[in-house]
C-alpha positions in Angstrom: 82.7 97.3 110.3 86.3 96.9 109.2 86.7 93.8 107.5 88.4 90.4 110.1 91.9 90.6 108.6 94.3 88.7 110.1 98.1 88.8 109.2 99.1 86.0 106.4 96.0 85.7 105.3 95.1 85.4 101.1 93.5 88.3 99.5 92.0 88.9 95.5 91.4 92.3 95.1 89.1 94.0 91.9 91.6 95.3 89.8 94.3 93.7 88.0 97.9 94.5 89.0 99.8 95.3 86.2 102.0 92.2 86.4 98.9 90.1 85.5 97.9 88.8 89.4 94.3 89.4 91.9 96.1 88.1 94.8 98.5 89.4 97.4 99.0 88.4 100.5 98.6 90.0 103.6 102.1 91.0 105.1 100.8 94.4 107.6 97.4 95.5 109.6 97.1 98.4 111.1 95.6 101.9 109.9 97.1 100.2 106.8 97.3 97.4 105.0 100.6 96.5 103.0 100.1 94.0 100.3 102.7 91.5 98.9 101.9 90.7 95.4 102.4 86.9 94.8 102.7 86.4 91.5 106.0 89.1 91.1 106.8 90.4 94.9 105.6 93.9 94.4 104.4 95.8 97.8 102.1 98.1 98.8 100.9 99.8 101.6 96.7 100.6 101.0 94.9 102.8 103.7 92.4 100.7 105.1 89.6 101.7 103.8 90.9 101.9 100.0 91.8 98.1 100.5 88.3 97.7 102.0 86.4 99.0 98.5 88.6 97.0 96.8 89.0 93.5 98.1 86.7 90.6 96.6 88.0 87.9 98.8 89.5 86.4 101.8 91.1 83.2 101.1 92.4 81.4 104.5 94.4 78.8 104.6 93.9 75.2 102.6 91.4 76.9 100.0 93.2 79.5 99.6 96.5 77.7 98.0 94.3 75.2 96.4 92.2 78.4 95.0 95.9 80.1 93.7 96.7 77.0 92.2 93.6 76.7 89.8 94.0 79.7 88.6 97.5 79.0 87.6 96.7 76.5 86.3 94.2 77.5 84.3 96.2 80.5 83.4 99.3 78.2 82.1 96.7 76.5 79.7 96.1 79.3 78.2 98.7 81.1 75.5 99.3 84.1 75.6 97.4 87.0 74.6 94.5 84.5 74.0 91.3 85.1 75.1 90.1 84.4 78.4 86.5 83.5 77.1 85.6 80.8 74.9 85.7 82.4 71.7 87.8 82.0 69.0 87.5 84.9 67.2 87.2 87.3 70.3 84.1 88.7 68.0 80.6 86.7 68.8 78.2 86.2 66.4 80.8 86.8 63.4 80.3 84.2 60.1 82.7 83.9 57.4 
């Protein structure tokens, strides 16, 4: 059964885009799904089957905007090149 997707839905994909974003806006719905990256504005066209495999979550309405704003704030507070986890050295269990 196909995923219920509508125009202007915000979606989060499993793979990271080269610009560093997971979040996309649906700009075309049909046999192919058109997506626009919310960070770099790149547009891609995926076959529906491939889109459904890559899809992690569908963000709709106010929940979508709140989730995106939270993600942006988390990324903005982290220095460039810093690891995403909480480890300062990047290696667990290492002692000095």
